[in-house]
C-alpha positions in Angstrom: -89.2 -249.0 -61.4 -91.7 -247.5 -63.9 -90.3 -249.3 -66.9 -92.3 -252.5 -66.6 -95.1 -251.4 -64.4 -97.6 -251.4 -67.3 -97.9 -255.2 -67.0 -100.4 -254.7 -64.2 -102.9 -255.8 -66.8 -101.3 -259.1 -67.2 -102.7 -260.4 -64.0 -106.1 -260.3 -65.7 -105.2 -263.8 -66.8 -105.3 -265.0 -63.3 -108.2 -266.7 -61.6 -111.0 -264.2 -60.9 -114.7 -263.4 -61.0 -116.4 -261.2 -63.6 -116.7 -257.6 -62.4 -119.6 -257.1 -64.7 -120.4 -253.4 -65.4 -120.7 -252.1 -61.9 -118.7 -249.1 -61.0 -115.8 -249.9 -58.6 -116.6 -247.0 -56.4 -120.3 -247.7 -56.0 -122.0 -250.4 -54.0 -125.7 -251.1 -54.6 -127.1 -249.8 -51.3 -124.8 -248.0 -48.9 -125.9 -248.1 -45.3 -126.2 -244.8 -43.6 -123.1 -243.7 -41.8 -122.0 -240.9 -39.7 -121.0 -238.1 -42.0 -118.0 -235.7 -41.7 -118.8 -232.4 -43.3 -115.2 -231.5 -43.9 -114.3 -234.8 -45.6 -117.7 -234.7 -47.4 -116.7 -231.3 -48.9 -113.4 -232.7 -50.1 -115.2 -235.7 -51.6 -117.6 -233.4 -53.4 -114.7 -231.4 -54.7 -112.7 -234.3 -56.1 -115.4 -236.8 -57.2 -115.8 -237.0 -61.0 -118.8 -239.3 -60.6 -119.3 -243.0 -61.2 -116.6 -244.6 -63.5 -116.5 -247.8 -65.4 -113.8 -250.2 -64.1 -110.5 -250.9 -65.8 -111.6 -254.6 -66.1 -114.1 -253.6 -68.8 -111.3 -252.2 -71.0 -109.8 -255.7 -71.4 -110.2 -257.5 -74.7 -112.8 -260.3 -74.5 -110.3 -263.1 -74.8 -108.5 -261.7 -71.7 -111.7 -261.1 -69.8 -112.5 -264.8 -70.4 -109.3 -265.7 -68.6 -110.1 -263.5 -65.7 -113.6 -264.9 -65.1 -113.8 -267.8 -62.8 -115.7 -269.3 -59.9 -115.3 -268.1 -56.3 -116.6 -265.5 -53.9 -115.1 -262.1 -54.8 -115.8 -260.9 -51.3 -114.2 -263.8 -49.5 -111.7 -262.9 -46.8 -109.0 -264.7 -48.8 -109.7 -262.7 -51.9 -109.8 -259.4 -50.0 -106.5 -260.1 -48.2 -104.8 -261.2 -51.3 -105.9 -258.0 -53.1 -104.7 -255.7 -50.3 -101.3 -257.5 -50.0 -100.7 -257.6 -53.7 -101.3 -253.8 -54.1 -99.3 -253.0 -50.9 -96.4 -255.0 -52.4 -95.9 -252.5 -55.2 -94.8 -249.8 -52.8 -92.0 -252.1 -51.5 -90.3 -252.4 -54.9 -87.0 -250.5 -54.6 -85.0 -251.7 -57.6 -84.6 -251.2 -61.3 -84.2 -255.0 -61.9 -86.5 -256.0 -64.8 -87.6 -259.4 -63.4 -88.3 -258.1 -60.0 -90.5 -255.3 -61.4 -92.3 -257.7 -63.7 -93.3 -260.0 -60.9 -94.3 -257.2 -58.6 -96.3 -255.6 -61.4 -98.0 -258.9 -62.1 -99.0 -259.1 -58.5 -100.2 -255.5 -58.6 -102.5 -256.3 -61.6 -103.8 -259.4 -59.8 -104.6 -257.2 -56.8 -106.3 -254.6 -58.8 -108.6 -257.2 -60.5 -109.4 -258.8 -57.2 -110.2 -255.4 -55.7 -112.4 -254.3 -58.6 -114.4 -257.5 -58.7 -114.9 -257.4 -54.9 -116.1 -253.8 -54.9 -118.3 -254.4 -58.0 -119.9 -257.3 -56.1 -120.8 -254.9 -53.2 -117.8 -254.9 -50.8 -117.3 -251.7 -48.9 -114.3 -252.8 -47.0 -112.4 -249.5 -46.3 -108.9 -251.0 -46.5 -109.8 -252.5 -49.8 -111.1 -249.1 -51.1 -107.9 -247.4 -49.9 -105.8 -250.1 -51.6 -107.8 -249.8 -54.8 -107.2 -246.0 -54.8 -103.5 -246.7 -54.4 -103.6 -249.2 -57.3 -105.2 -246.6 -59.6 -102.5 -244.2 -58.7 -99.9 -246.7 -59.7 -101.6 -247.3 -63.1 -101.8 -243.6 -63.8 -98.1 -243.4 -63.2 -97.6 -245.4 -66.4 -98.4 -242.3 -68.4 -94.7 -241.4 -68.6 -94.1 -244.6 -70.6 -96.9 -244.3 -73.2 -94.8 -242.6 -75.9 -91.7 -244.6 -75.0 -90.4 -246.9 -77.7 -90.2 -249.7 -75.2 -94.0 -249.5 -74.5 -95.2 -252.2 -76.9 -92.2 -254.4 -76.2 -93.2 -254.4 -72.5 -96.9 -255.0 -73.5 -95.6 -257.9 -75.5 -93.7 -259.3 -72.6 -96.9 -259.0 -70.5 -99.0 -260.7 -73.1 -96.7 -263.7 -73.1 -97.0 -264.0 -69.4 -100.8 -263.6 -69.5 -101.2 -266.3 -72.1 -98.5 -268.6 -70.6 -98.5 -271.7 -72.8 -100.5 -270.2 -75.6 -99.2 -268.3 -78.6 -100.0 -264.6 -78.8 -101.0 -262.9 -82.0 -100.4 -259.4 -83.5 -104.1 -258.7 -83.0 -104.0 -259.6 -79.3 -100.9 -257.5 -78.8 -102.6 -254.5 -80.4 -105.7 -255.0 -78.4 -103.8 -255.2 -75.2 -101.7 -252.1 -76.0 -104.9 -250.2 -76.6 -106.4 -251.4 -73.3 -103.3 -250.4 -71.3 -103.3 -247.0 -72.8 -107.0 -246.5 -72.1 -106.5 -247.8 -68.5 -103.9 -245.1 -68.0 -106.3 -242.4 -69.1 -109.2 -243.8 -66.9 -107.1 -244.4 -63.8 -107.1 -240.7 -62.4 -110.9 -240.5 -62.4 -111.3 -243.9 -60.9 -108.7 -243.0 -58.2 -110.6 -239.8 -57.3 -114.0 -241.5 -57.3 -112.9 -244.4 -55.0 -111.1 -242.0 -52.7 -114.3 -239.8 -52.5 -116.3 -242.9 -51.6 -113.9 -243.8 -48.8 -114.0 -240.2 -47.4 -117.8 -240.2 -47.4 -118.5 -243.7 -46.1 -115.6 -244.3 -43.8 -114.6 -240.9 -42.5 -113.2 -242.3 -39.2 -111.1 -245.1 -40.7 -107.3 -245.0 -40.2 -106.7 -245.1 -44.0 -108.3 -241.7 -44.5 -105.1 -239.6 -44.0 -103.1 -241.8 -46.4 -105.9 -241.6 -49.0 -106.0 -237.8 -48.6 -102.2 -237.8 -49.2 -102.6 -239.8 -52.5 -105.3 -237.3 -53.5 -102.9 -234.5 -52.8 -100.2 -236.1 -54.8 -102.5 -236.5 -57.8 -103.7 -233.0 -57.5 -100.2 -231.6 -57.4 -99.2 -233.6 -60.5 -102.3 -232.2 -62.3 -101.2 -228.8 -61.1 -104.4 -228.3 -59.1 -102.3 -226.7 -56.4 -105.1 -225.5 -54.2 -106.6 -228.9 -53.9 -103.2 -230.5 -53.4 -102.3 -228.1 -50.5 -105.7 -228.3 -48.8 -106.0 -232.1 -48.9 -102.5 -232.6 -47.5 -103.1 -230.1 -44.7 -106.2 -232.1 -43.9 -104.3 -235.4 -44.1 -101.7 -234.2 -41.6 -104.4 -232.7 -39.3 -106.3 -236.0 -39.3 -103.3 -237.9 -38.3 -103.1 -235.9 -35.1 -100.5 -237.2 -32.8 -99.5 -239.8 -35.4 -98.2 -237.1 -37.7 -94.4 -237.3 -37.9 -91.7 -234.8 -38.5 -91.5 -236.0 -42.1 -95.2 -235.5 -42.6 -94.7 -231.8 -41.8 -91.6 -231.6 -44.0 -93.7 -232.9 -46.9 -96.5 -230.5 -46.1 -94.1 -227.6 -46.1 -92.8 -228.7 -49.5 -96.3 -229.0 -51.0 -97.2 -225.6 -49.6 -94.2 -223.9 -51.1 -94.9 -225.6 -54.5 -98.4 -224.2 -54.2 -96.9 -220.8 -53.4 -98.7 -220.8 -50.0 -95.8 -219.3 -48.2 -97.5 -218.9 -44.8 -98.6 -222.6 -44.8 -95.1 -223.6 -45.8 -93.4 -221.5 -43.2 -95.6 -222.9 -40.4 -95.2 -226.5 -41.5 -91.4 -226.1 -41.8 -91.2 -224.5 -38.4 -93.2 -227.3 -36.9 -90.9 -229.9 -38.5 -87.7 -228.2 -37.3 -89.1 -227.9 -33.8 -89.9 -231.5 -33.6 -86.6 -232.7 -35.1 -86.0 -236.2 -36.2 -86.9 -238.6 -33.4 -84.8 -241.5 -34.6 -81.1 -241.2 -35.2 -81.4 -243.7 -38.2 -83.7 -241.2 -39.9 -81.6 -238.1 -39.1 -79.7 -238.0 -42.5 -83.0 -238.4 -44.4 -84.6 -235.7 -42.3 -81.7 -233.3 -42.9 -81.7 -234.0 -46.6 -85.4 -233.4 -46.9 -85.1 -230.2 -45.0 -82.5 -229.0 -47.4 -84.9 -229.8 -50.3 -87.7 -227.8 -48.6 -85.4 -224.9 -47.9 -84.6 -224.7 -51.7 -88.3 -224.9 -52.5 -89.0 -222.1 -50.1 -86.3 -219.9 -51.6 -87.6 -220.6 -55.1 -91.3 -219.9 -54.1 -90.3 -216.6 -52.5 -88.5 -215.5 -55.7 -91.5 -216.4 -57.8 -93.9 -214.4 -55.6 -91.5 -211.5 -55.6 -91.2 -211.5 -59.4 -95.0 -211.8 -60.0 -95.5 -208.1 -60.5 -92.4 -207.5 -62.6 -93.1 -207.2 -66.3 -89.6 -206.9 -67.7 -88.2 -209.6 -70.1 -85.4 -210.7 -67.8 -87.7 -211.0 -64.7 -90.4 -213.0 -66.6 -87.8 -215.4 -68.1 -86.3 -216.0 -64.7 -89.8 -216.4 -63.2 -90.6 -219.0 -65.8 -87.6 -221.1 -65.0 -88.2 -220.8 -61.3 -91.8 -222.1 -61.9 -90.2 -225.1 -63.7 -88.0 -225.8 -60.6 -91.2 -226.3 -58.7 -92.8 -228.4 -61.5 -95.3 -225.8 -62.2 -95.2 -226.5 -65.9 -98.4 -224.9 -67.0 -97.5 -221.6 -65.4 -94.0 -221.7 -66.9 -95.4 -222.5 -70.4 -97.9 -219.6 -70.1 -95.1 -217.3 -69.0 -92.7 -218.2 -71.8 -95.4 -218.1 -74.4 -96.4 -214.6 -73.4 -92.8 -213.4 -73.3 -92.2 -215.1 -76.7 -95.0 -213.1 -78.3 -93.7 -209.9 -76.8 -90.1 -210.5 -77.7 -90.0 -212.7 -80.9 -86.3 -212.0 -81.6 -85.0 -213.2 -78.2 -83.8 -216.8 -77.8 -84.6 -217.0 -74.1 -88.4 -217.6 -74.3 -87.9 -220.4 -76.8 -85.2 -221.9 -74.5 -87.8 -221.8 -71.7 -90.4 -223.5 -73.9 -87.8 -226.2 -74.7 -87.2 -226.7 -71.0 -91.0 -227.1 -70.5 -91.1 -229.7 -73.3 -88.4 -231.7 -71.5 -90.6 -231.8 -68.4 -93.8 -232.6 -70.3 -93.0 -236.1 -71.5 -90.1 -235.6 -72.0 -90.8 -234.4 -75.5 -87.3 -234.2 -77.1 -88.5 -233.5 -80.6 -90.5 -230.5 -79.6 -87.7 -229.3 -77.4 -85.2 -229.7 -80.3 -87.5 -227.7 -82.6 -87.6 -224.8 -80.1 -83.8 -224.9 -79.7 -83.1 -225.0 -83.4 -85.4 -222.1 -84.0 -83.7 -220.2 -81.1 -80.3 -220.7 -82.7 -81.0 -217.9 -85.2 -82.2 -215.5 -82.5 -80.4 -213.2 -80.0 -79.3 -213.6 -76.5 -77.9 -217.1 -76.2 -77.2 -217.3 -72.5 -75.7 -220.1 -70.5 -79.1 -221.7 -70.0 -79.6 -221.9 -73.8 -76.5 -224.0 -74.2 -77.2 -226.1 -71.2 -80.8 -226.9 -72.4 -79.5 -227.5 -75.9 -76.6 -229.8 -74.9 -78.9 -231.7 -72.5 -81.3 -232.3 -75.4 -79.8 -232.3 -78.9 -77.2 -235.0 -78.5 -79.9 -237.6 -77.9 -82.0 -236.2 -80.8 -79.0 -236.2 -83.1 -78.1 -239.7 -82.1 -81.6 -240.9 -82.9 -81.7 -239.1 -86.2 -78.3 -240.6 -87.2 -79.3 -244.1 -86.2 -82.4 -243.9 -88.4 -80.4 -242.4 -91.3 -77.6 -244.9 -91.1 -79.9 -247.9 -91.1 -81.8 -246.9 -94.2 -79.6 -248.6 -96.7 -77.3 -251.7 -96.8 -74.2 -249.5 -96.6 -74.0 -246.6 -94.1 -73.5 -243.3 -95.8 -71.0 -241.8 -93.4 -71.2 -238.3 -95.0 -74.4 -237.7 -93.1 -72.4 -237.6 -89.8 -70.9 -234.3 -90.7 -73.8 -231.8 -90.4 -75.3 -233.1 -87.1 -71.9 -233.4 -85.5 -71.1 -229.9 -86.7 -74.3 -228.7 -85.0 -73.1 -230.2 -81.7 -69.6 -228.8 -82.1 -71.1 -225.4 -82.6 -73.0 -225.7 -79.3 -70.0 -226.8 -77.4 -68.0 -223.9 -78.8 -70.7 -221.5 -77.6 -70.8 -223.1 -74.2 -67.0 -222.8 -73.8 -67.5 -219.1 -72.8 -69.5 -220.1 -69.8 -67.8 -223.4 -68.7 -64.5 -224.1 -70.5 -63.7 -227.2 -68.5 -67.0 -228.9 -69.2 -66.9 -227.8 -72.8 -63.5 -229.4 -73.2 -64.8 -232.7 -71.9 -67.7 -232.6 -74.3 -65.5 -231.7 -77.2 -63.2 -234.7 -76.3 -66.2 -237.1 -76.3 -67.4 -235.7 -79.6 -64.0 -235.9 -81.2 -63.4 -239.5 -80.1 -66.8 -240.4 -81.4 -66.2 -238.8 -84.7 -62.8 -240.5 -85.1 -64.1 -244.0 -84.2 -67.5 -244.0 -85.7 -66.5 -244.5 -89.4 -64.4 -247.5 -88.5 -66.9 -249.1 -86.1 -69.8 -248.5 -88.6 -67.6 -249.9 -91.4 -67.1 -253.2 -89.5 -63.4 -252.4 -88.5 -63.9 -253.1 -84.8 -60.2 -253.2 -83.8 -59.2 -250.0 -85.5 -62.3 -248.3 -84.2 -61.6 -249.5 -80.6 -58.0 -248.3 -81.0 -59.4 -244.8 -81.4 -61.7 -245.2 -78.4 -58.9 -246.5 -76.2 -57.2 -243.1 -76.6 -59.9 -241.7 -74.3 -58.3 -242.4 -70.8 -55.0 -240.7 -71.6 -56.7 -237.7 -73.3 -59.1 -237.4 -70.3 -56.2 -237.4 -67.9 -54.6 -234.6 -70.0 -57.7 -232.6 -69.4 -57.3 -233.0 -65.6 -53.9 -231.3 -65.9 -55.5 -228.4 -67.9 -58.5 -228.2 -65.6 -57.4 -229.9 -62.3 -60.7 -229.2 -60.5 -63.0 -230.4 -63.2 -65.2 -233.2 -61.8 -66.3 -234.2 -65.3 -62.7 -234.8 -66.4 -61.9 -236.9 -63.4 -65.1 -238.9 -63.8 -64.2 -239.6 -67.4 -60.7 -240.8 -66.3 -62.1 -243.2 -63.7 -64.8 -244.5 -66.0 -62.7 -245.0 -69.1 -59.5 -246.3 -67.4 -61.0 -249.8 -67.7 -60.4 -249.8 -71.5 -56.7 -249.1 -71.2 -54.8 -252.2 -72.5 -51.5 -251.7 -70.7 -51.3 -252.6 -67.0 -48.6 -250.0 -66.2 -50.4 -247.2 -67.9 -53.7 -248.1 -66.4 -52.1 -248.1 -62.9 -50.6 -244.7 -63.5 -53.9 -243.3 -64.7 -56.1 -244.5 -61.9 -53.6 -243.6 -59.1 -53.0 -240.0 -60.3 -53.5 -237.9 -57.1 -56.7 -235.9 -56.9 -56.5 -232.1 -56.3 -57.3 -231.0 -52.8 -60.6 -229.5 -53.9 -61.9 -233.0 -54.9 -60.5 -235.2 -52.2 -63.7 -235.2 -50.2 -66.0 -235.2 -53.2 -68.3 -238.2 -52.7 -69.0 -239.0 -56.3 -65.4 -238.7 -57.4 -64.1 -240.7 -54.5 -66.7 -243.5 -55.1 -65.8 -243.8 -58.8 -62.1 -243.8 -57.9 -62.5 -246.6 -55.4 -64.6 -248.6 -57.9 -62.0 -248.1 -60.7 -59.2 -249.2 -58.4 -61.0 -252.3 -57.4 -62.0 -253.2 -61.0 -58.4 -252.7 -62.3 -56.9 -254.7 -59.4 -59.2 -257.6 -60.3 -58.6 -257.2 -64.1 -54.9 -257.1 -63.9 -54.5 -259.2 -60.7 -52.4 -256.4 -59.3 -51.7 -256.5 -55.6 -50.4 -253.0 -55.5 -53.7 -251.7 -56.9 -55.5 -253.9 -54.5 -53.7 -252.2 -51.6 -54.7 -248.8 -53.1 -58.3 -249.9 -53.4 -58.3 -250.9 -49.8 -57.0 -247.5 -48.7 -59.5 -245.7 -51.0 -62.4 -247.7 -49.6 -61.4 -247.2 -46.0 -61.2 -243.4 -46.4 -64.4 -242.8 -48.4 -66.3 -239.7 -47.3 -69.2 -240.3 -45.0 -71.5 -238.8 -47.5 -71.0 -241.7 -50.0 -74.0 -244.0 -50.3 -73.7 -246.4 -47.3 -74.6 -249.5 -49.3 -72.2 -248.7 -52.1 -69.4 -248.2 -49.7 -70.2 -251.4 -47.8 -70.3 -253.4 -51.0 -66.8 -252.2 -52.0 -65.3 -252.9 -48.6 -67.0 -256.3 -48.3 -65.7 -257.3 -51.8 -62.2 -256.3 -50.8 -62.5 -258.3 -47.6 -63.7 -261.3 -49.6 -60.7 -261.0 -51.9 -58.3 -260.8 -48.9 -60.1 -263.7 -47.4 -59.5 -265.9 -50.4 -55.8 -264.9 -50.1 -55.7 -266.3 -46.6 -57.1 -263.7 -44.2 -59.8 -265.5 -42.2 -60.9 -262.5 -40.3 -61.5 -260.7 -43.6 -63.8 -263.5 -44.8 -65.8 -263.2 -41.6 -66.2 -259.5 -42.1 -67.2 -260.0 -45.7 -69.9 -262.5 -44.8 -71.4 -260.3 -42.1 -71.4 -257.2 -44.4 -73.0 -259.1 -47.3 -75.6 -260.5 -44.9 -76.6 -257.0 -43.9 -76.8 -255.9 -47.5 -79.0 -258.9 -48.3 -81.6 -257.8 -45.7 -82.0 -254.4 -47.5 -82.1 -255.7 -51.1 -84.5 -257.4 -53.4 -84.3 -259.1 -56.8 -80.9 -259.2 -58.5 -79.3 -257.1 -55.8 -80.4 -259.5 -53.1 -79.2 -262.5 -55.1 -75.8 -260.8 -55.5 -75.5 -260.2 -51.7 -76.7 -263.7 -50.8 -74.3 -265.3 -53.3 -71.4 -263.2 -52.0 -72.3 -264.0 -48.4 -72.4 -267.7 -49.3 -68.9 -267.7 -50.8 -67.4 -265.7 -47.9 -69.0 -268.3 -45.5 -67.6 -271.1 -47.5 -64.2 -269.6 -47.1 -64.7 -269.9 -43.3 -65.7 -273.6 -43.7 -69.5 -273.3 -43.4 -70.3 -275.0 -46.6 -73.8 -276.2 -45.6 -75.0 -272.7 -44.8 -73.3 -271.5 -48.0 -75.3 -273.9 -50.1 -78.5 -272.8 -48.4 -77.8 -269.2 -49.2 -77.0 -270.0 -52.8 -80.4 -271.6 -53.1 -82.0 -268.5 -51.8 -80.0 -266.4 -54.2 -81.3 -268.4 -57.2 -84.8 -268.1 -55.9 -84.5 -264.3 -55.7 -83.1 -264.0 -59.2 -81.6 -266.0 -62.0 -77.9 -265.8 -60.9 -75.4 -267.7 -63.0 -72.6 -267.2 -60.5 -74.8 -268.8 -57.8 -75.5 -271.8 -60.0 -71.8 -272.3 -60.8 -71.0 -271.9 -57.1 -73.5 -274.5 -56.0 -71.9 -277.0 -58.4 -68.4 -276.1 -57.2 -69.3 -276.6 -53.5 -71.0 -280.0 -54.2 -68.6 -281.1 -57.0 -68.0 -284.6 -55.6 -71.8 -285.2 -55.5 -72.9 -283.4 -58.7 -70.0 -284.3 -61.1 -72.0 -287.3 -62.2 -75.3 -285.6 -62.3 -76.6 -285.1 -65.9 -78.7 -282.1 -65.0 -75.7 -280.3 -63.6 -73.7 -281.0 -66.7 -76.5 -279.4 -68.7 -76.5 -276.5 -66.3 -72.8 -275.9 -66.9 -73.2 -276.0 -70.6 -76.0 -273.5 -70.4 -73.8 -271.2 -68.3 -71.1 -271.4 -70.9 -73.7 -270.2 -73.5 -75.7 -267.7 -71.5 -73.9 -266.4 -68.4 -73.7 -262.6 -68.5 -70.0 -262.3 -67.7 -67.1 -263.8 -69.6 -65.5 -264.9 -66.3 -68.4 -267.1 -65.3 -68.6 -268.5 -68.9 -64.9 -269.5 -68.8 -65.0 -271.0 -65.4 -68.2 -272.9 -66.1 -66.3 -274.5 -69.0 -63.3 -275.1 -66.8 -65.6 -277.0 -64.4 -66.8 -279.0 -67.3 -63.1 -279.9 -67.9 -62.8 -280.9 -64.2 -65.9 -283.1 -64.5 -64.4 -284.8 -67.6 -61.1 -285.3 -65.8 -63.1 -287.1 -63.1 -64.3 -289.6 -65.7 -67.5 -287.9 -66.7 -67.1 -286.8 -70.3 -64.5 -286.3 -73.1 -61.6 -284.5 -71.5 -59.9 -283.7 -74.8 -63.1 -282.2 -76.3 -63.8 -280.1 -73.2 -60.2 -278.7 -73.3 -60.6 -277.8 -76.9 -63.9 -276.0 -76.1 -62.2 -274.1 -73.4 -59.4 -273.0 -75.7 -61.9 -271.9 -78.3 -64.0 -270.1 -75.7 -61.0 -268.3 -74.2 -60.0 -267.1 -77.7 -63.5 -265.9 -78.4 -63.7 -264.0 -75.1 -60.4 -262.3 -75.7 -61.4 -261.5 -79.3 -64.6 -259.7 -78.3 -63.5 -258.1 -75.1 -63.8 -254.3 -75.1 -62.2 -253.8 -71.7 -58.4 -253.5 -71.5 -58.1 -257.1 -70.5 -60.4 -260.1 -70.1 -61.1 -260.7 -66.4 -59.8 -264.2 -65.8 -61.2 -264.4 -62.3 -58.4 -266.2 -60.6 -59.1 -264.1 -57.5 -62.6 -265.4 -57.3 -64.5 -262.4 -58.5 -66.5 -261.8 -61.7 -67.4 -258.3 -62.7 -70.7 -257.2 -64.3 -69.9 -253.7 -65.7 -72.3 -251.1 -67.1 -70.9 -247.9 -68.5 -73.3 -245.0 -67.9 -72.7 -241.9 -70.0 -75.5 -239.4 -70.6 -76.4 -235.8 -70.8 -79.6 -234.1 -69.6 -81.1 -230.9 -68.4 -82.5 -230.3 -65.0 -84.3 -226.9 -64.2 -82.5 -226.7 -60.8 -79.1 -228.1 -61.7 -78.7 -227.1 -65.3 -76.7 -229.4 -67.6 -76.4 -232.8 -66.0 -73.6 -235.1 -67.1 -73.6 -238.7 -65.9 -70.4 -240.6 -66.3 -70.0 -243.6 -64.0 -69.4 -247.3 -64.0 -71.4 -249.0 -61.1 -69.8 -252.4 -61.2 -71.4 -255.6 -59.6 -68.9 -258.0 -58.1 -69.9 -261.6 -58.0 -67.9 -263.9 -55.7 -67.3 -267.4 -57.1 -65.2 -270.5 -56.7 -62.6 -270.7 -59.5 -62.3 -274.1 -61.2 -59.2 -276.1 -60.1 -58.4 -276.7 -63.7 -58.3 -273.1 -64.8 -54.6 -272.2 -64.3 -53.5 -275.3 -66.1 -55.9 -274.6 -69.0 -54.5 -271.1 -69.4 -50.9 -272.4 -69.4 -51.7 -275.2 -71.9 -49.5 -274.9 -75.0 -51.2 -274.2 -78.3 -54.2 -272.4 -76.9 -56.2 -270.5 -79.5 -55.3 -267.0 -80.4 -57.8 -264.1 -80.3 -60.0 -264.0 -83.4 -59.3 -261.0 -85.6 -62.0 -258.4 -85.9 
């Protein structure tokens, strides 16, 4: 969600009124109000004084776009500002377009709110919304050093200027303004919050505003303020305070090392229990999180008086688990000075750097310095393996792009560095070390060929991965990493029989109820059944989906089961189509952006299978409004073929899908529909067939999966391989290896089978 949030500033291009130079938290003459000494004391504590608005940071050319006629204090403007800012909290997706639109609305709301307050509005709900908006802006600080920062600012600039052309100067000015806004936002947040507490102490938004102050204080590691303001927020809620409010208070108190406060809040939460059964799982999960925080806090307090090296190193890492970075850094720095030959303090400082940014370069510097020291414990290897692979990859990428011909000799030293770390880690976790060694070996074998332009030989090396991963499961049968690697990589196996054997290898008893393993197994079974059009694998996928553990994410499980029902429905099971339609409808109510478009599209096709074409077309329209969805566009044409086959705009749409659709399956079927259109007398049938043959050859030639998904079962797959290493203070080395597929239901073109069977079709292009 945070990736594109910085485009809040883009909304400055929308219609607005100049905010002048007035401070957003000050109105010219505040009427006397009943004061609340307790809230006034908090306001005095947090208030940094009057601040200049973010609006003033904008370049003059963008300010000019924001200035317009209209009453900044009108009911319409105030309502729009509050709703736009509130909409940001409802964004629950990583979809780029959805975030961009929501961020644009957030920026629009922030500008409207600033100009209204600057013009003298003291509406308490507006002040509370403005405080929340400043919190959102400050949240962008994590992106400032990200390489995507200026790319996102550029995207925002294009949106702000709309039909005009942007310049490098404008891009630089906007980037500077966004960065300055991030720096200014915390003080603006506190000042506006202080004003609300002073002027509207009895307003219902006060507890929520106190909670945002607490969040900001905890992030700034002002734990005393964070604890006290949240205690006050819960107290001010009175009977409206929920069990989850007390759970959060307990967590904050433990992070603040206020054990008595945490114990009392936790006891209150447990006594109340979760009032709604729907929230029971969330309540239980949060209680477990708080229990862990309580245990960590007690250990920190107990170790406070211990001066030994081991105790202080442990205390530093415990502080990191509670996000007390400043305390951890001070602890590791002191221990480092006292024990300069020990690697553990530098390991701790590297872990701190990962939480402060994350700053991978600083962390790598500490770890490489620690390599020459004593006492390389498990944590050293976990921090190093969670850090250095990414740093090495970045270094190699820069080095390999310096000249016209990659110098592959430079691979040796950095890969040897990683191999040495893996070898050291083997003493602590031989199974995980073996998986890491396999990945490194495959990478080293394939890289020279891939970098040298020999794609097919390089991919041949990569395609050894599934079988070698499966061999690791025999050596380490209970290794979650090895099984995850099997289920992720099996999609690149080029032989149907071998792929079936790999994915159906029985799990050991210890992993049969593991939710992550079982989810990846079910996804792999479904993907392979679709790729190879294998009914035996389809039956295995149905069994796996039906027996998923209850702890698997409910929406993920529902999506798999609904997709399987949709496939069975297409094969003649009417009841399965009805189940699929109902399941996708439920998913659509809980999703936004691309995920909502996916659910609506799939619901539409399931309904079409039951004969409700009218409702299906309506849903496809909704899907395309929610997100650019090539499958939905193709499906709309398919359902209205008799009407649209002579429509020129539809022909252009199909041609665009052939060029731009994000899955090969939709691209091929869009071209097959063009053939069907030509066969109906609307185009050159021979030319359309030749284009299909060329497209098929192209798709087969560039496919990295084991087989091109032809889509004759009416499903297109959007696949993303996720493989990463990282370090978490609580979990240690974190290895992500999964393939969260998206399955788009669609209507296959009636010409497709005949086109595949046509003699003389083009062969895959050599690579």
